[in-house]
LODREN-596357 format. One record per atom (N, C-alpha, C): residue number from 1; y, z, x; residue in one letter. Coordinates in Angstrom, 1 decimal. Each point is the difference from the previous one (the first is absolute). Last residue first. Example, Ala and Ser with C-alpha at 12.3 -4.5 7.8 and 13.67 -1.06 7.14 Angstrom:
# LODREN-596357
> n_Y_Z_X_res
> 2_-2.2_7.1_12.8_S;
> 2_1.1_0.0_0.9_S;
> 2_1.1_0.8_-0.8_S;
> 1_-5.7_-0.1_0.3_A;
> 1_1.2_0.0_-0.9_A;
> 1_1.2_0.0_0.9_A;
//
This chain:
# LODREN-596357
> n_Y_Z_X_res
> 182_-15.5_-59.8_-44.4_G;
> 182_-0.7_-1.3_-0.5_G;
> 182_-0.3_-0.8_1.3_G;
> 181_0.9_5.7_-1.6_R;
> 181_0.4_-1.1_0.9_R;
> 181_-1.2_-1.4_-0.2_R;
> 180_1.8_3.9_-3.6_C;
> 180_-1.1_-0.5_0.8_C;
> 180_0.4_-1.1_1.0_C;
> 179_2.0_4.5_-2.8_V;
> 179_0.1_-1.0_0.3_V;
> 179_-1.1_-0.5_1.1_V;
> 178_0.6_4.6_-2.1_A;
> 178_0.2_-1.0_-1.0_A;
> 178_0.2_-1.5_0.3_A;
> 177_-0.6_4.3_2.5_G;
> 177_-1.1_-0.8_-0.1_G;
> 177_0.2_-1.0_-1.0_G;
> 176_2.6_4.1_-0.9_L;
> 176_-0.5_-0.1_1.4_L;
> 176_-1.2_-1.0_-0.3_L;
> 175_3.8_-0.1_-3.7_N;
> 175_-1.1_0.8_0.6_N;
> 175_-0.4_-0.5_1.2_N;
> 174_4.9_-0.3_-3.2_T;
> 174_-1.0_-0.8_0.6_T;
> 174_-1.1_1.1_0.5_T;
> 173_4.0_0.7_-3.8_E;
> 173_-0.9_0.5_1.1_E;
> 173_-1.2_-1.3_0.4_E;
> 172_3.0_-0.3_-4.2_L;
> 172_0.6_-0.3_1.4_L;
> 172_-0.8_0.0_1.3_L;
> 171_-1.9_-1.1_-5.0_P;
> 171_0.7_1.1_0.5_P;
> 171_0.2_-0.2_1.4_P;
> 170_1.0_-3.4_-1.5_Y;
> 170_0.0_1.0_-0.7_Y;
> 170_-1.6_0.3_-0.1_Y;
> 169_3.5_-3.6_1.8_F;
> 169_-0.8_0.7_0.5_F;
> 169_0.0_1.3_-0.6_F;
> 168_2.9_-3.9_-0.8_G;
> 168_-1.3_-0.3_-0.4_G;
> 168_-1.0_1.2_0.5_G;
> 167_4.6_-0.4_0.9_D;
> 167_-0.5_-1.4_0.4_D;
> 167_-1.7_0.2_-0.6_D;
> 166_3.3_3.4_-0.5_E;
> 166_0.6_-0.9_-0.7_E;
> 166_-1.1_-1.5_0.5_E;
> 165_-1.2_3.9_1.7_Y;
> 165_-0.1_0.2_-1.3_Y;
> 165_0.3_-1.4_-0.7_Y;
> 164_-0.1_-0.6_5.2_G;
> 164_-0.5_1.3_-0.7_G;
> 164_-0.1_-0.3_-1.5_G;
> 163_0.9_-1.9_5.2_Y;
> 163_-0.7_-0.5_-1.2_Y;
> 163_-0.2_1.2_-0.9_Y;
> 162_3.4_-1.4_4.6_Y;
> 162_-0.5_1.0_-0.6_Y;
> 162_-0.6_-0.7_-1.4_Y;
> 161_1.5_-1.8_4.9_K;
> 161_-0.1_-0.3_-1.2_K;
> 161_-0.9_1.0_-0.6_K;
> 160_2.9_-0.4_5.0_T;
> 160_-1.1_0.4_-0.8_T;
> 160_0.3_-0.6_-1.3_T;
> 159_1.4_-1.2_5.4_I;
> 159_0.3_0.1_-1.3_I;
> 159_-1.1_0.5_-0.9_I;
> 158_0.1_-0.6_4.9_G;
> 158_0.3_1.3_-0.6_G;
> 158_0.5_-0.2_-1.6_G;
> 157_-1.2_-3.5_3.5_S;
> 157_1.4_0.1_-0.5_S;
> 157_0.3_1.8_-0.4_S;
> 156_-4.4_-1.6_1.6_I;
> 156_0.9_-0.2_1.1_I;
> 156_1.6_0.0_-0.6_I;
> 155_-3.9_1.2_-2.5_I;
> 155_0.1_0.8_1.1_I;
> 155_0.8_-0.4_1.0_I;
> 154_0.0_0.0_-5.3_D;
> 154_-0.3_-0.9_0.9_D;
> 154_0.5_0.5_1.1_D;
> 153_-2.1_2.0_-4.4_L;
> 153_0.7_0.3_1.2_L;
> 153_0.0_-1.1_0.8_L;
> 152_-1.1_1.7_-5.2_R;
> 152_-0.5_-0.7_0.9_R;
> 152_1.3_-0.2_0.9_R;
> 151_-2.5_3.5_-3.6_H;
> 151_1.5_-0.4_0.8_H;
> 151_-0.8_-1.2_0.8_H;
> 150_-1.4_2.9_-4.9_L;
> 150_-0.3_-0.8_1.1_L;
> 150_1.2_-0.5_0.9_L;
> 149_-1.2_4.6_-3.6_G;
> 149_0.0_-1.1_0.1_G;
> 149_-0.3_-1.0_1.2_G;
> 148_0.6_5.1_-0.4_R;
> 148_1.1_-0.8_-0.8_R;
> 148_-0.1_-1.5_-0.3_R;
> 147_-2.5_2.8_2.9_E;
> 147_-0.3_0.7_-1.1_E;
> 147_0.9_-0.4_-1.0_E;
> 146_-1.8_-3.5_3.8_T;
> 146_0.6_1.3_-0.2_T;
> 146_-0.1_0.7_-1.4_T;
> 145_-1.4_-4.5_3.8_G;
> 145_-0.2_0.5_-1.6_G;
> 145_0.6_1.6_-0.1_G;
> 144_1.1_-4.8_3.3_T;
> 144_-0.4_1.5_-0.2_T;
> 144_0.0_0.3_-1.4_T;
> 143_0.3_-4.6_3.3_W;
> 143_0.0_0.5_-1.2_W;
> 143_-0.4_1.6_0.1_W;
> 142_1.9_-4.3_3.2_L;
> 142_-0.6_1.6_-0.1_L;
> 142_0.3_0.3_-1.2_L;
> 141_0.9_-4.9_2.7_S;
> 141_0.1_0.7_-1.3_S;
> 141_-0.9_1.3_-0.2_S;
> 140_0.4_-3.5_3.7_T;
> 140_1.1_1.0_0.1_T;
> 140_0.0_0.8_-1.4_T;
> 139_-3.6_-3.2_1.3_N;
> 139_0.4_0.7_1.2_N;
> 139_1.0_1.0_-0.3_N;
> 138_-2.4_-0.6_-4.5_D;
> 138_0.3_-1.3_1.3_D;
> 138_0.5_1.1_1.2_D;
> 137_-1.5_2.4_-3.5_S;
> 137_-0.6_-0.9_-0.7_S;
> 137_0.4_-1.4_0.9_S;
> 136_-1.2_5.7_1.0_F;
> 136_0.7_-1.6_0.4_F;
> 136_-0.4_-1.1_-1.0_F;
> 135_-0.4_5.6_-0.5_E;
> 135_-0.5_-1.3_0.1_E;
> 135_0.9_-1.0_0.2_E;
> 134_-0.8_5.8_-0.9_V;
> 134_1.0_-0.9_0.8_V;
> 134_-1.2_-1.2_0.0_V;
> 133_0.2_4.9_-3.3_F;
> 133_-0.6_-1.1_0.7_F;
> 133_0.9_-0.7_0.7_F;
> 132_1.0_4.2_-2.1_F;
> 132_-1.6_-0.3_-0.1_F;
> 132_-0.4_-1.1_0.9_F;
> 131_4.6_3.6_-0.2_T;
> 131_-0.4_-1.5_0.4_T;
> 131_-1.4_0.0_0.0_T;
> 130_3.6_4.0_-1.8_T;
> 130_-1.2_-0.6_0.1_T;
> 130_-0.1_-1.5_0.3_T;
> 129_4.2_1.8_-1.0_N;
> 129_-0.7_0.7_1.2_N;
> 129_-1.3_-0.5_0.4_N;
> 128_5.1_-1.9_-2.5_T;
> 128_-1.4_0.2_-0.1_T;
> 128_-0.6_0.7_1.1_T;
> 127_4.5_-1.6_-2.9_L;
> 127_-0.3_0.7_1.1_L;
> 127_-1.3_0.4_-0.2_L;
> 126_2.0_-4.7_-1.8_P;
> 126_0.1_1.5_-0.2_P;
> 126_-0.8_0.9_1.0_P;
> 125_2.3_-4.6_1.9_A;
> 125_-0.9_0.5_-1.4_A;
> 125_0.1_1.4_-0.2_A;
> 124_2.4_-2.3_3.7_S;
> 124_0.4_-0.6_-1.2_S;
> 124_-0.9_0.2_-1.2_S;
> 123_-0.7_1.9_4.5_E;
> 123_1.3_0.3_-0.5_E;
> 123_0.4_-0.7_-1.3_E;
> 122_-4.4_1.7_2.9_F;
> 122_0.3_-1.0_-1.0_F;
> 122_1.3_0.0_-0.5_F;
> 121_-2.3_1.5_4.9_N;
> 121_0.6_0.4_-1.1_N;
> 121_0.2_-1.1_-0.9_N;
> 120_-3.0_1.4_4.5_I;
> 120_0.4_-1.0_-0.7_I;
> 120_0.6_0.6_-1.5_I;
> 119_-1.2_2.1_5.4_S;
> 119_-0.2_0.1_-1.7_S;
> 119_0.9_-1.0_-0.3_S;
> 118_-2.4_-0.2_5.0_E;
> 118_1.2_0.3_-0.8_E;
> 118_-0.5_0.2_-1.5_E;
> 117_-2.0_-0.2_5.5_I;
> 117_-0.4_0.3_-1.4_I;
> 117_1.4_-0.1_-0.7_I;
> 116_-2.2_-1.8_5.0_E;
> 116_1.3_0.3_-0.7_E;
> 116_-0.3_0.5_-1.4_E;
> 115_-2.6_-0.7_5.2_I;
> 115_-0.3_0.0_-1.6_I;
> 115_1.1_0.5_-0.6_I;
> 114_-0.5_-2.6_4.8_Q;
> 114_0.2_1.2_-0.5_Q;
> 114_0.1_0.0_-1.6_Q;
> 113_-1.5_-3.4_2.1_E;
> 113_-0.3_0.9_1.5_E;
> 113_0.4_1.2_-0.6_E;
> 112_-0.9_-2.4_-4.3_G;
> 112_0.2_-0.5_1.2_G;
> 112_-0.1_0.8_1.3_G;
> 111_0.4_-0.3_-6.0_I;
> 111_-0.7_0.1_1.4_I;
> 111_-0.1_-0.9_0.7_I;
> 110_2.7_2.6_-4.3_N;
> 110_0.0_-1.4_0.9_N;
> 110_-0.9_0.6_1.2_N;
> 109_0.2_1.5_-5.0_M;
> 109_-0.4_0.5_1.3_M;
> 109_0.2_-1.3_1.0_M;
> 108_1.8_2.1_-5.1_K;
> 108_-0.3_-1.0_1.0_K;
> 108_0.0_0.3_1.1_K;
> 107_-0.4_2.3_-5.3_S;
> 107_0.7_0.1_1.4_S;
> 107_-0.6_-1.5_0.5_S;
> 106_1.2_2.4_-5.1_L;
> 106_-0.4_-1.2_0.5_L;
> 106_0.3_0.3_1.7_L;
> 105_-0.7_3.7_-4.0_G;
> 105_0.7_-1.2_0.1_G;
> 105_-0.7_-0.8_1.0_G;
> 104_-1.7_4.4_-1.4_Q;
> 104_1.6_0.1_0.2_Q;
> 104_0.5_-1.1_0.4_Q;
> 103_-4.7_0.2_-0.3_D;
> 103_0.4_0.6_-1.4_D;
> 103_1.3_0.5_0.1_D;
> 102_-1.5_-4.3_2.9_T;
> 102_-0.2_1.2_-0.1_T;
> 102_0.3_0.7_-1.3_T;
> 101_-1.1_-5.1_2.7_A;
> 101_0.5_0.8_-1.2_A;
> 101_-0.6_1.5_0.0_A;
> 100_1.2_-3.9_4.0_I;
> 100_-0.7_1.2_-0.3_I;
> 100_0.5_0.2_-1.4_I;
> 99_0.0_-4.2_3.9_W;
> 99_0.5_0.6_-1.1_W;
> 99_-0.8_0.9_-0.9_W;
> 98_0.4_-2.3_5.2_L;
> 98_-0.8_0.6_-0.9_L;
> 98_0.7_0.6_-0.9_L;
> 97_0.5_-4.2_3.6_S;
> 97_0.7_1.3_-0.2_S;
> 97_-1.1_0.5_-1.1_S;
> 96_-0.4_-4.2_2.2_G;
> 96_-0.9_1.2_0.1_G;
> 96_0.7_1.1_-0.2_G;
> 95_1.8_-4.5_-1.2_E;
> 95_0.6_0.5_1.7_E;
> 95_-1.1_1.0_0.3_E;
> 94_-0.5_-1.9_-4.3_F;
> 94_-0.2_-1.0_1.1_F;
> 94_0.3_0.4_1.3_F;
> 93_-1.4_4.1_-3.2_D;
> 93_0.8_-1.3_-0.7_D;
> 93_-0.1_-1.0_1.5_D;
> 92_-3.4_4.3_-2.4_S;
> 92_0.9_-0.6_0.9_S;
> 92_0.9_-1.1_-0.1_S;
> 91_-1.8_4.3_-3.1_V;
> 91_0.1_-1.4_0.2_V;
> 91_0.6_-0.4_1.4_V;
> 90_-2.3_4.6_-3.3_L;
> 90_0.8_-0.5_1.2_L;
> 90_-0.2_-1.4_0.0_L;
> 89_-0.4_4.8_-3.2_D;
> 89_-0.2_-1.1_0.2_D;
> 89_0.7_-0.7_1.2_D;
> 88_0.2_4.8_-1.3_L;
> 88_-0.9_-0.5_-1.0_L;
> 88_-0.5_-1.4_0.4_L;
> 87_1.7_4.9_2.6_C;
> 87_0.3_-1.7_-0.1_C;
> 87_-1.0_-0.3_-0.8_C;
> 86_2.5_4.6_0.9_I;
> 86_-1.0_-0.3_-0.9_I;
> 86_0.4_-1.5_-0.2_I;
> 85_2.6_2.9_2.7_N;
> 85_-1.4_-0.3_0.5_N;
> 85_-1.0_-0.5_-0.9_N;
> 84_5.4_-1.6_-0.1_S;
> 84_-1.0_1.2_-0.3_S;
> 84_-1.1_-0.2_0.7_S;
> 83_3.5_-2.7_1.3_S;
> 83_0.6_0.7_-1.5_S;
> 83_-0.7_1.1_-0.4_S;
> 82_-0.1_-1.3_5.5_L;
> 82_-0.7_-0.4_-1.6_L;
> 82_0.8_0.7_-1.1_L;
> 81_0.9_0.7_4.9_G;
> 81_0.7_-0.7_-0.9_G;
> 81_-0.1_-0.5_-1.1_G;
> 80_-2.4_3.1_3.6_D;
> 80_0.4_-1.4_0.6_D;
> 80_1.1_-0.9_-0.9_D;
> 79_-1.7_4.3_-1.7_D;
> 79_0.7_0.3_1.0_D;
> 79_0.3_-1.2_1.0_D;
> 78_-2.5_-0.4_-3.8_T;
> 78_1.6_0.3_-0.3_T;
> 78_0.6_0.3_1.2_T;
> 77_-4.5_-2.2_1.2_T;
> 77_0.5_1.0_-1.0_T;
> 77_1.1_0.0_-0.1_T;
> 76_-4.1_-2.6_3.0_Y;
> 76_1.3_0.0_-0.5_Y;
> 76_0.4_0.6_-1.2_Y;
> 75_-4.5_-0.2_4.3_N;
> 75_0.6_0.2_-1.6_N;
> 75_1.6_0.0_0.0_N;
> 74_-4.4_-1.9_3.4_M;
> 74_1.5_0.4_-0.1_M;
> 74_0.2_0.3_-1.6_M;
> 73_-4.4_-1.6_2.2_L;
> 73_1.1_0.2_1.1_L;
> 73_1.3_0.5_-0.4_L;
> 72_-5.9_-0.3_-1.1_H;
> 72_1.3_0.5_-0.5_H;
> 72_1.1_0.1_0.9_H;
> 71_-4.6_-3.0_-0.5_N;
> 71_0.6_1.1_0.9_N;
> 71_1.6_-0.1_-0.7_N;
> 70_-3.4_-3.5_-1.1_G;
> 70_0.2_1.1_-0.9_G;
> 70_0.6_1.5_0.7_G;
> 69_-0.5_-4.7_1.6_E;
> 69_-1.3_0.7_0.3_E;
> 69_-0.3_1.0_-0.9_E;
> 68_4.1_-2.6_0.1_L;
> 68_-1.1_-1.0_-0.7_L;
> 68_-1.4_0.7_0.4_L;
> 67_4.5_3.1_0.2_D;
> 67_-0.6_-1.1_0.9_D;
> 67_-1.0_-0.7_-1.0_D;
> 66_3.8_3.4_-2.6_F;
> 66_-1.2_-0.5_1.0_F;
> 66_-0.2_-1.3_0.7_F;
> 65_3.8_3.6_-2.8_V;
> 65_-0.3_-1.1_0.8_V;
> 65_-1.0_0.2_0.5_V;
> 64_2.4_2.3_-4.3_S;
> 64_-0.8_0.3_1.2_S;
> 64_-0.2_-1.6_0.6_S;
> 63_4.0_2.0_-3.6_I;
> 63_-0.7_-1.1_0.6_I;
> 63_-0.8_0.7_1.1_I;
> 62_0.8_3.7_-3.6_G;
> 62_1.1_-1.2_0.5_G;
> 62_-1.0_-1.0_0.5_G;
> 61_-1.8_3.4_-2.5_G;
> 61_0.4_0.6_0.9_G;
> 61_0.9_-0.6_0.9_G;
> 60_-2.3_-1.5_-3.9_E;
> 60_0.8_1.2_-0.2_E;
> 60_0.4_0.9_1.0_E;
> 59_-1.0_-5.3_0.6_S;
> 59_-0.7_1.2_-0.3_S;
> 59_1.1_1.0_-0.6_S;
> 58_-1.0_-5.3_2.1_A;
> 58_0.9_0.8_-0.6_A;
> 58_-0.8_0.9_-0.6_A;
> 57_-1.0_-2.9_4.8_C;
> 57_-0.5_0.5_-1.3_C;
> 57_1.3_1.0_-0.6_C;
> 56_-0.9_-4.2_3.8_Y;
> 56_0.9_1.0_-0.6_Y;
> 56_-0.8_0.5_-1.4_Y;
> 55_-1.5_-2.8_4.6_M;
> 55_-0.5_0.4_-1.5_M;
> 55_1.1_1.1_-0.4_M;
> 54_-0.6_-3.9_4.4_L;
> 54_0.2_1.4_-0.4_L;
> 54_0.0_-0.2_-1.6_L;
> 53_0.1_-3.7_3.3_E;
> 53_-1.1_0.9_0.2_E;
> 53_0.0_1.0_-0.6_E;
> 52_3.0_-3.3_-2.2_G;
> 52_-0.6_-0.1_1.1_G;
> 52_-1.2_0.7_0.3_G;
> 51_1.9_1.5_-3.9_I;
> 51_0.7_-0.9_0.5_I;
> 51_-0.4_-0.1_1.9_I;
> 50_-1.6_1.7_-5.6_Q;
> 50_-0.6_-0.2_1.4_Q;
> 50_1.1_-0.8_0.8_Q;
> 49_-0.5_3.5_-4.3_E;
> 49_0.6_-1.0_0.3_E;
> 49_-0.2_-0.2_1.7_E;
> 48_-1.4_3.4_-5.0_L;
> 48_-0.5_-0.7_1.4_L;
> 48_1.0_-1.1_0.3_L;
> 47_-0.2_4.7_-3.7_D;
> 47_0.1_-1.6_0.4_D;
> 47_-0.3_-0.3_1.3_D;
> 46_-0.3_4.7_-2.3_Y;
> 46_0.5_-1.1_-0.8_Y;
> 46_-0.5_-1.4_0.1_Y;
> 45_-1.9_5.2_1.3_V;
> 45_0.6_-1.0_0.7_V;
> 45_-0.1_-1.2_-1.1_V;
> 44_-0.2_5.6_0.2_Q;
> 44_-0.1_-1.4_-0.7_Q;
> 44_0.6_-1.0_0.6_Q;
> 43_-2.5_4.3_2.4_M;
> 43_1.4_-0.5_-0.5_M;
> 43_-0.3_-1.3_-0.8_M;
> 42_-3.5_2.5_2.6_D;
> 42_0.5_0.6_-1.1_D;
> 42_1.3_-0.2_-0.6_D;
> 41_-0.5_-1.7_4.9_A;
> 41_-0.7_0.4_-1.2_A;
> 41_0.2_1.0_-0.9_A;
> 40_2.4_-2.4_3.9_I;
> 40_0.3_-0.1_-1.3_I;
> 40_-1.0_0.6_-1.1_I;
> 39_-0.4_0.4_4.8_Q;
> 39_1.3_0.2_0.1_Q;
> 39_0.6_-0.1_-1.7_Q;
> 38_-4.5_-0.6_1.5_D;
> 38_0.1_1.1_-0.2_D;
> 38_1.6_0.3_-0.1_D;
> 37_-1.8_-4.4_0.7_N;
> 37_0.0_0.4_-1.3_N;
> 37_0.4_1.3_-0.1_N;
> 36_-1.2_-3.1_3.6_G;
> 36_1.4_1.0_0.2_G;
> 36_0.2_0.6_-1.2_G;
> 35_-4.0_-3.1_0.3_P;
> 35_0.1_1.2_0.9_P;
> 35_1.0_1.2_0.1_P;
> 34_-1.5_-2.6_-4.6_A;
> 34_0.9_-0.5_1.1_A;
> 34_-0.2_1.1_1.2_A;
> 33_-3.7_-0.2_-3.7_M;
> 33_1.2_0.4_0.3_M;
> 33_0.7_-0.4_1.0_M;
> 32_-3.9_-2.7_-2.3_T;
> 32_0.0_1.1_0.7_T;
> 32_1.5_0.6_0.1_T;
> 31_-3.8_-3.9_-1.9_L;
> 31_1.1_0.6_-0.5_L;
> 31_0.3_1.7_0.6_L;
> 30_-3.1_-4.9_0.7_E;
> 30_0.0_1.2_0.0_E;
> 30_1.5_0.6_-0.1_E;
> 29_-1.5_-4.7_0.4_G;
> 29_-0.8_0.7_-1.1_G;
> 29_0.0_1.1_0.0_G;
> 28_2.3_-2.4_3.4_N;
> 28_-1.3_0.0_0.0_N;
> 28_-0.8_0.5_-0.9_N;
> 27_4.5_1.8_-0.3_K;
> 27_-0.4_-1.0_1.0_K;
> 27_-1.5_0.3_0.2_K;
> 26_4.4_2.1_-2.8_L;
> 26_-1.4_-0.4_-0.5_L;
> 26_-0.1_-1.2_1.3_L;
> 25_3.0_4.7_-0.5_I;
> 25_-0.1_-1.6_0.6_I;
> 25_-1.4_0.0_-0.3_I;
> 24_4.0_3.9_-1.6_Y;
> 24_-1.3_-0.3_0.3_Y;
> 24_-0.1_-1.7_0.4_Y;
> 23_4.0_4.7_-0.8_V;
> 23_-0.3_-1.6_0.2_V;
> 23_-1.5_-0.1_0.4_V;
> 22_2.2_4.2_-2.9_G;
> 22_0.3_-0.7_1.1_G;
> 22_-0.7_-1.6_0.0_G;
> 21_-0.7_2.6_-3.7_N;
> 21_-0.5_1.1_0.9_N;
> 21_0.3_-1.1_1.4_N;
> 20_0.9_-2.1_-4.4_D;
> 20_0.3_1.5_-0.4_D;
> 20_-0.2_0.9_1.3_D;
> 19_0.5_-5.0_1.2_T;
> 19_-0.7_0.9_-0.8_T;
> 19_0.6_1.1_-0.3_T;
> 18_-0.1_-5.2_2.4_A;
> 18_0.9_1.1_-0.2_A;
> 18_-0.4_0.8_-1.1_A;
> 17_-2.4_-3.7_3.2_C;
> 17_-0.2_0.7_-1.2_C;
> 17_1.1_1.2_0.0_C;
> 16_-1.5_-5.1_3.0_W;
> 16_0.3_1.4_0.2_W;
> 16_0.4_0.4_-1.4_W;
> 15_-3.3_-3.5_2.2_L;
> 15_0.7_0.2_-1.1_L;
> 15_0.7_1.6_0.1_L;
> 14_-1.6_-4.2_3.6_E;
> 14_-0.1_1.2_-0.3_E;
> 14_0.9_0.2_-1.4_E;
> 13_0.1_-3.7_3.4_D;
> 13_-1.1_0.0_-0.9_D;
> 13_-0.4_1.3_-0.4_D;
> 12_3.8_-1.0_2.7_T;
> 12_-1.1_0.4_0.8_T;
> 12_-1.4_-0.1_-0.8_T;
> 11_4.6_-0.5_-1.7_I;
> 11_-0.3_-1.3_0.8_I;
> 11_-1.3_0.3_0.9_I;
> 10_0.5_2.6_-4.6_T;
> 10_0.7_-0.2_1.0_T;
> 10_-0.4_-1.5_1.1_T;
> 9_0.2_2.3_-5.9_Y;
> 9_-1.0_-0.5_1.1_Y;
> 9_1.0_-0.5_1.3_Y;
> 8_0.9_4.0_-3.8_L;
> 8_0.5_-1.1_0.6_L;
> 8_-0.9_-0.7_1.3_L;
> 7_0.6_3.6_-5.0_L;
> 7_-1.1_-0.7_0.9_L;
> 7_1.1_-0.9_0.7_L;
> 6_0.9_4.5_-3.3_S;
> 6_0.4_-1.4_0.6_S;
> 6_-1.2_-0.3_1.3_S;
> 5_-0.3_3.7_-3.0_N;
> 5_1.6_-0.1_-0.3_N;
> 5_0.1_-1.4_0.2_N;
> 4_-4.9_3.0_-0.9_F;
> 4_0.8_-0.9_0.8_F;
> 4_1.2_-0.3_-0.5_F;
> 3_-3.0_4.4_0.1_Q;
> 3_0.8_-0.9_-1.0_Q;
> 3_0.4_-0.9_0.8_Q;
> 2_-4.7_2.7_0.8_L;
> 2_1.5_-0.3_0.3_L;
> 2_0.8_-0.9_-0.9_L;
> 1_-4.1_4.1_-0.3_S;
> 1_0.2_-1.3_0.0_S;
> 1_1.5_-0.2_0.1_S;
//
């Protein structure tokens, strides 16, 4: 049996499923493996994010990119600049950049003709590695859940605000999947 970690309904009226055994697609009432799933089969896939005609998948092997037919196009790893290959959550911003929670911190993937990946450090907060989730509350406020509490990052100014024990967060650690998009 499959463990479902995330579901995403696409612009092509399909339900993409991130599972403990790669990516599956529910189409016309039938659940099948994505045609390009052999690239990430047997891998835990944690989250999905659609940007335009592409599907980005966060997995324990980095970020995998599929077209909406399910064909694997590319994989991005630490060799390309990710903080870690264990990618736990994804969210895109108003410019189409992808923000990635990893077990070694936060990464940002600038998507365009040339893909650029950078690691984001929180200088104003306690040192933390594991980032469990990323979510926007508006166009510029990115919330990240870490092993030491919450951070709010203004993606335009770069200013961060840390929320931890002193702010009433006890225990400090947030968890994978602890946020729901409204």
